[in-house]
N, C-alpha and C positions, 0 to 999 in steps of 0.2 A: 264440356268437349262432347258432346253428344251422343256420350257413352261410351268414348271410342279412348282406350288405353292408352297411356304417354306413349310406350314402345312403339305400338298401331301406327301412332302421329309419327312419330318420329321417322319409321320406315316410309309412311306415305310421302312426310315432306323431301325424303333422299329420292323416293322415286320420280316425283315429279320435278323435283332439280335434275336430276338426272335427264328427264327427258328434252325436257328445254336447254341445257345446253348439246344435248344430242342433233335436235332440232339446229342451233346457231351452228354448231359443225358442220352437219350436213349445207345449211345454207351457204357457207365461207368454203367449203370445199368444193362443191356446183356451181359455185358462180363465174363468169367471166372475167368483169372490171375489180381492176387492182383494187378500187376503192372497196370493193368487198373480199375480195379474194385476203388481198395483201394488208389494208387497214381493219378489215375487222367493221364496217360502218354498218353494222345490221344489228336487228336484235329480235329476239323470241320469246313466247311466252304461252299459256296455257289458262284459260276462263272456261268457271263454271256456266251452266245452261244461261242462268243469272246476267251473264255477262260480265262478274266481277273478277279480277286479276287474281287468279289463286297461285299460280308461281311463274317466275321467269326468271330466264339465264343472268348472269351476270355481267349485262352487256350496258348499255347504252341510256343513261338516266334520264336523257332529254326524248326518247322514243318510248321508253318503257310507262311514264309515269303517265304520258299521253294515250297511250294504247286502248284502255279502258273507255274513253270516250270513242275511239273508231268503232270498238265492237256496239258500244252500245245506238253508234249512227244506222248497225243492220239489224240489231234487234227484234225492230216490228214488223220487219219482211217476212215472207216467206221461209223456212226454211227446207234444204233437202238434202238429202246425202249425197255426196260428192261434188257438190256443186259450192264453190267456194266464193267469195267478195273481194273486191280490188276498189280501191280509194286513195287519195293522196290530199283532197279537198281540206286546207287548214281550218273552215269553218264546220268541217263536220268531222273531227277528231285528229284530222291529220297535223303535223308540224311544219313543214314547209314543202313547196312542190317536189322536188325530188326525192324524197322520203315515202316511198309507195308501199303500202302496207297491203297484206293480202289475209283473210280469215275465211278460214274454213272451219263449218260445223261439224263436229263430232258426232257421229250416232251410234248406241247399242242399240243394237236391233230397230225397232221403230221409234225408240226415244231417243230427244235430244239431249245429249249428256253434257257437252259444253263447245269449246272453240278451243282451235289452234289458229296462230297470229304470227307471223312475220312482218317486219319492217326493215328495208334496205333502202342506203342512200343510191342512187342509180347516179349513173354518170352523167346521163343527161336527161330530159324531159321536154324535149321539144319548146317551143317560143322561141323568141327572136334572139335570144344569149345563150350558148353552147354552154351546156354544164346548168343551167337553171340558177345561178348564183349570181346575178346581175349586182354591182355594185350601187346602182341609181334608181331602180322599179320604182313606179310609182302605185301600180295597182296588181292586183293578183294573176292578170291574164299577160302582165307584161313576162311573168315570170317563166312561166312556161304550161303544158298542158293540165288543165284542171281535172280531176276524176273524181266526182261524188259517189257515193256509193253504187255500184253496179256490178253484175254479176260477172265471174272470172271466166267466162266459159275460154276457149282456145282460141275462137272465131274473134273475140274479144280482146284479149291479149296481142292478140298479132293484130288488130286493127289499129291499137293504141300503139304499142310497138314502132308500127309505120308512121307513127305521127312524130317519131323521133329522131334525133341522129342515129347512125349506126342501128338499126332496128333489129338485126339478127342480134348483136349482141344485148339489146336490151331487152330482148325475148328471153336470153339465154337465161340473164338475170332474174327476171321473172320467175321463169320456171325451174330456176333454184329454189325460188321462196317457195313455189308449190311443193316441191320436192319436201323441205321442211316442214311444213304444215303436215304432209302424207306420214311425218315420222312422228308427231305428235300425236297425231288420230293414233297410229298402230299401239303407241305405246301406253296411250289411255287406255286402247281396248286392251291390253293385257295385262294392267292392272287391276282394269278390275274383272278381268279373269282370275286372277290370282289371288284377291282379294274379295271379290264379289262386288258388284255395280253397288249396294248399297254400303258398303263399307266404305269403301271410295267416295261415292257422295258424301257422306257423314265425313269423311277424312277432311274434304274440300271447306266444307262450313268449318272443322273444326280448326283449320289454318289459318281461315281469317278471321275467327273468333281469338286465339291463342297471339296472330302477330298484333291483333288490336289491344289486346290485355297486356302484351310487353310494351308497346307504344304508350300507352294508358299510365303504366306504372310509372317510364321514364320519366313522363312528364309530370306527373303528380311529386316526383321529386324535386323539380324545381321550384322556387320560391314566384308563385303568385305574382303579377303583377304586369303592368303595361311597359313593353319597351320598345324604343323607337331606334329606325337609322334612316341616311338618306345617303344615295351614290348618283353617278353619275354614268350617263352614254355620252360620248364626245361628241358625235353628229349622225345626222340621219343619212350622209350620203348626196342631198341633193344642193351643196352649195358651200359657203363657208362655214368652218366648224363653228360649232355650238352645242354648250350642254344641254343636254335631256335631264331633268330630274325625276329619279325614282323614290319613292317613301313607301315605309311600312311600321305600323303599330302591330306589335306582336304581343296579345294578349295571353295567359296562361291563365285558367281559373282551374282548380284542381287537376283534373286529368285530361283537360283539352286546351286546345290553340287555335286562339281565332289570329290570322294575318290578313291586315285589312292594308292596302295599296292606296287607299284614299292621298290625295293628294300628289301624287303624278302626275306626271305632266301628260295633254292629251296625244293623241295617235297624231302622227305625224306624216308628212307627204312622201319621204322615203320609204325603208323597207325594214326599220328597225322595232316595228310593231308587232307583238303579241298576241294571238289566238288566247282565249283564257285557258284553254285545255294545256298549253307551254308554261304557261306561269304558274299553275298550280304543278305541272310536272317537276319544273324548279324548287319549288314550294316544298313538294314533299321529299325530295331529295336533300335538300337540305336540313330541314326536319331528321329523317333519319339518321344522317350521319352524325348527330348532336344527340340522339337520344340513344336506340339501342337498334346501331348497325347490323347486330347479328341475328336480328328476328327474321322469320322467314319472309322472305321479298313476294308479298301479299299485298293484295288492295286495304287488308285488316289494318294495316298500319297507316294507311290515308285516313281512315275512318276519323280518329278525334282531330280534325285538322280542318278547320273550315278557312277556304279562301276567298277574298272579298276582294272586286277590282272594279272602279266606276266603270260601266259600258262607255265605251271612245275614247276610253285613255289609253297609253302604250301599252300595257297590260291586259287590257281587254278590248281590243282593236274591232271594229264594225266591217264586216265584207263591205267593199272587196281592198279593203287595207292593203299592200303589199308586205308580206312578212317573212321573207326569206333569211335576212338577219337576224329578224326578231328569235326567229329558232336557235341560233348558234351564239348571237353575240349578246341580246337580251337574257334570255334564261340565263346565261351565265352571270350578268349582273344580278337579276335576280336572288339566285343561289346566295352570292356576295351579301346580299343586301339581308335577309332572312338572318344570316348567320351571324353577321354584325349586330343586328339588332339583340339576339339572345345571347350575347358576349355578356349582356346585364347579368343574365341569371347563370351563366356556365361558362368554365374558359372554353376558349376558341381559338382555333390559327389565325397567324397574320394571314393577309389576303394573297392569294396564288395568283397566276398571270390572269385570269379571269377573261379572257377571251380564246377562239379556238383559230385564229388565226388563219381564216378561209383564205383559198387560194388556188382559182380556176386558171387554165391554160388551155387553149383548142385552136385548132384550125379547120379543114375540109375532113382532115384524113384522122383526129382523136380529138378527144376529149377526157383531160386529167383533171380530178379533184384531188385536195386534201386538206388536213386539218393541221396544224402542228402543233407540238407539245410546248413546255416550258416550263419555268421554275415553280414551286407549288408553295405557299406559305407556310415559316415554320409553327411546329405547336408548341405549347409549353416544355414539353420533355421530349422532344425530338426536332431536329431541324428539319427543313424542308426537302423534299426530293427535287432531282432536278431532271428536265430534260424529257418532260413525261407528259401523258394525258390524263387528266383525272377530271372528277366534278363532271359538268355536262356532257363532256364529250367521250370519254373512256376509249378512244381508239388507238390507234397504230400509226407510225411514220411511216411511209411507202418507202422499203428500202431501196437502197442504191442501184442493187444488180435491177433489180425488177424493174424502176423507173426509167433508166438508162436503156434496157433492151425492149422495153414496148414503146416509149416515147421519144420525138426530137429533143430529146433534151441532155445536158452533162452537167453532173453535181459536181459544180468547182468548189465548194465545201459545204461540209456537214458534221458542225463542233457542237460542244457546249460552249457557251457565252460567257466566258470566264469573267468574275468580276458582276455578273448583273443580281444576284440576289443581297437581298438586305443583310447589313450587318445586326447581330443580335448575340444573346447569350446563345439563342438558339438560330443559327443563321438561315436566311430564306434560301430555296433551292435556285437554280441558275437555268437560265434560260438556251434556245437551240440558236444557231446560226445556219441558215441553210440557203446555199446560192447556187441560182441554175442560171445555165445558160443556152439559147435558143439556138438550136440548131436549123431550125428552118422559121421563116415567119409564122406568128400564129398571135393570139387576140389574150389579154390577162385581165383577170379581178382580181381584186385582192378586199375583201370587210375583216377590217380587225378591229381591234379596240387594245385600251391602255398603251396608247402612242402620246397622249399630253398628258395623261394622268396616272401617275405610278401606282402599283400595288402598295398596299400600306403595311408598314409594320405595325406590330402591337406592342405594349407595354414595355417603352421603351425602343423595341427594334427598328431599325431604319427602315425605310421603302425599299423596293426594288427597284431596278430600271426599268422605265418604260420602254417598249417595243419600237422598232424603228422597220421601215419599208423603203427600201431603194433601190433604184435604176439607173444602173451604169453609175453608181455613187451619188446620185442627185434624190433629196427626199423625198416622198411622196405622202401624201394624206392616209390615213387610219382607212378610207375608201377613197378606191383609185381604181380606173379602167383604162385599159388602151392598146396599144400594137408594140409587139417586139418584132424590129428585125434579127435575121440571122447574124450572131454573133454578141447580140444583146444579154445585160448580164441583171438578172431581178435577186434583189437579195431581201431577205428578212429577218429581223434579230428579234427574236422573242422574249416577253418580260420576265425579268426574274420575280422571286417572291419576298414578300416583305419578311423580317428578319422578328425575333419573337425574343424580350427583354431586352435589357440594358447591355452593351456589348462589354468586355472585359476592359 
């Protein structure tokens, strides 16, 4: 532990965690869009000078596991005090285009000490489709404005916002991210003043090493071997439904784990492709929840894990493949896949809803985006929770009051989808019913999964109910887009979780 005593280590862990949480609170309270201020679709983290993630808030796994790749994309550039970076390019450490990352170098005196970073899903990112979440995009440029690593001057932020819908709102959200990063910079400086910069620097290294030791110890407790799993995505949004296969071989050797996704289908014409950073993010999340979820959330937990995916496959797509659904839907399936493979080495839960149920609504006056919770899989010792966001999402539903106040929408139903959870000794969680009535003409886009394939039960538990998308009572496919006339109703019934153990 670099000579750091255990008490000081825990004090620094608490101080850095509090700083990240305060960054997140600042972003949420300062943001304009409902997607950030109501749903909390954002994440914050602190990094050391080498670009390693030292601490994160308990925000969104798909954001945080890939954020180190975004910091790595600017590490080789000249760093200046007060000069931040902005990017969203999925092939340069981003996730999908609506997720914009702001990275601020932290200096103590003239020395680069680390980085403060925030990532938020913006309500619009320009491009041909409002909201930046098209159901059938083919290339990255069709999904919005692509931002390579760029110096985030005020003039540059204004220029970027001008390329998006409702530019004043987009600029307000970007400034909220800048405010969050400033909080991170200040809190790091305060911790260094309180404990000395030498102690804090040593503490960061010790946190990384401590997280790594804990994760390695948990892996070492599992039986060595290679364990395999296979799962599917339902379609790529470009035509008739067809299953896309994902495969993994998880090899535990002592205190390390290799996840090889060889055999996964090739990248597709649609947008279910993943950059490798997103695949790694989902894999890191799945391993963390099955090993030592209480270890400090740092990049140390990633060190024992090797993630391999053939270039050009769904999980390591080549530029300029479209990726907007890969970040939300394919990442969810990667997490399911890794958990399923490791079921041969330790007890795991039944499958949860395995989708974020992405919904975008827009017209010339507004853009609205949300993900919807659902039923989660039961564990060997607990029923699955109902109507909740977990796994790669970890966000909130937009409150009815906020939705109806800000947008031309009426919520006709928001309820628990009774009977959608699988039966078992421990029943699966139940999904959500969300029915919206359009009060003005608008477009819609749906990117969902588990509409044909249900979440699976485990050890004798039955499957959860698959989800359904309905327009005025008529079924829609899992990926769909179109127009809503005034008075039309869009109904989303999210999947239930699988049950665990034989029912009584």
